C-alpha positions in Angstrom: 210.3 111.2 -31.3 206.9 112.7 -31.8 203.9 111.8 -29.6 201.8 108.9 -31.0 198.0 109.2 -31.1 194.8 107.9 -32.8 191.6 109.7 -33.5 188.7 107.6 -34.8 185.7 108.8 -36.9 183.2 107.3 -39.3 182.1 108.9 -42.6 178.9 107.8 -44.3 177.9 109.2 -47.7 174.9 108.1 -49.7 174.6 109.0 -53.3 171.9 108.4 -56.0 173.1 108.2 -59.6 171.0 108.3 -62.7 173.0 105.5 -64.2 172.7 101.7 -64.3 174.3 99.9 -61.3 176.8 98.1 -63.6 178.1 101.4 -64.9 178.5 102.8 -61.4 180.2 99.6 -60.1 182.5 99.4 -63.1 183.6 103.0 -62.6 185.3 101.7 -59.5 186.5 98.4 -60.9 188.0 99.2 -64.3 191.3 101.0 -64.0 190.8 103.2 -67.1 187.4 104.3 -65.8 188.5 104.9 -62.2 191.4 107.1 -63.3 188.8 109.4 -65.0 187.1 110.4 -61.8 189.1 109.5 -58.7 191.4 112.5 -58.4 190.5 115.2 -55.9 191.8 118.0 -58.1 192.4 118.2 -61.8 195.4 120.4 -61.1 197.3 117.6 -59.4 199.9 115.6 -61.3 199.4 111.8 -61.5 202.7 110.0 -60.5 201.5 106.4 -60.3 198.2 104.5 -60.5 197.6 100.7 -60.3 194.4 98.9 -59.7 193.8 95.1 -59.3 190.1 95.2 -58.4 189.3 91.7 -57.0 189.2 90.0 -53.6 192.9 90.0 -52.5 193.8 92.7 -55.1 195.3 96.0 -54.4 195.4 99.6 -55.6 197.9 102.4 -55.4 197.6 106.0 -56.4 200.2 108.7 -56.0 199.6 112.3 -57.0 201.4 115.6 -56.4 199.4 118.6 -55.4 200.2 122.0 -56.9 202.5 122.8 -53.8 204.5 119.6 -54.5 203.1 117.5 -51.6 202.8 113.8 -52.6 199.5 112.3 -51.7 199.8 108.5 -51.6 196.9 106.0 -51.3 197.5 102.3 -50.9 194.5 99.9 -50.7 193.9 96.2 -50.3 190.5 94.7 -51.4 189.2 92.4 -48.8 185.8 91.4 -50.3 184.4 92.1 -53.8 180.9 91.0 -54.8 180.3 92.3 -58.3 177.5 94.8 -58.6 176.6 94.5 -54.9 179.5 95.6 -52.6 183.2 95.8 -51.9 185.2 96.3 -48.8 188.8 97.5 -48.7 191.4 98.7 -46.2 193.7 101.6 -47.1 196.2 104.1 -45.8 196.9 107.7 -46.8 200.3 109.4 -46.7 201.4 113.0 -47.2 205.0 112.8 -48.4 206.5 110.2 -46.0 204.0 110.8 -43.2 201.2 108.3 -42.7 198.1 110.3 -41.8 195.4 107.7 -41.6 194.3 104.1 -41.9 190.8 103.2 -43.0 188.3 100.4 -43.6 185.7 101.3 -46.2 182.6 99.5 -47.4 180.7 100.5 -50.6 177.3 99.1 -51.2 175.2 99.3 -54.4 171.4 99.0 -54.7 169.5 99.3 -58.0 166.7 101.9 -58.0 164.0 102.7 -60.6 165.9 105.8 -61.7 169.5 104.3 -61.4 171.7 103.3 -58.5 172.0 104.0 -54.8 175.6 103.9 -53.5 176.3 103.9 -49.8 179.9 104.6 -48.7 181.0 104.0 -45.1 184.6 104.7 -44.0 185.9 103.9 -40.6 189.0 106.1 -40.3 191.8 106.4 -37.8 193.8 109.6 -38.0 197.3 109.1 -36.8 199.9 110.9 -34.6 198.3 114.3 -34.3 197.2 114.7 -37.9 194.3 117.2 -37.8 191.9 116.5 -40.7 189.5 119.4 -40.1 187.0 117.8 -42.5 189.4 117.4 -45.4 188.7 113.7 -45.8 184.9 114.2 -46.0 185.4 117.1 -48.4 187.8 115.2 -50.7 185.6 112.1 -50.7 182.6 114.2 -51.6 184.5 115.9 -54.4 185.5 112.5 -55.7 181.8 111.4 -55.7 180.8 114.5 -57.5 183.4 113.5 -60.2 182.0 110.0 -60.2 178.5 111.4 -60.8 179.7 113.5 -63.7 181.5 110.4 -65.1 178.7 107.8 -64.9 175.9 110.2 -65.8 177.7 112.1 -68.5 177.9 109.8 -71.5 175.2 107.3 -72.4 177.5 105.7 -75.0 180.2 104.8 -72.4 180.6 101.0 -72.1 179.5 99.4 -68.8 
């Protein structure tokens, strides 16, 4: 049996988008929209994606990286206030190994030029998993993709 351990950290990322608040919020809330930006790498193969974005709803996302490792994300939405905030708990797995459990809060504020989004994740890395900044880097890549998505097409429905 391997040694059990926990390592806690908090990640906070603030982003400003030149897009209406409803467009940024809906990019998280509407399954077809979230699938457009959520992946860390366009080279990865989508295996499964489900999103029920509401208080009490859930989300699952499974992808395979180019080296065949399955990255699995399973979330439960605890609180959803449309166009203001949502809070969710999620775990991450690599193949059959749970690497982390997190609580995340995403807040949205309208700005004259668009939307301010503040993301805070309280994460527990499990059983010796050494993240070395990968979570922060992957989350920032995702938010770069979100920026491209919400700012890229003025004709996209909100």
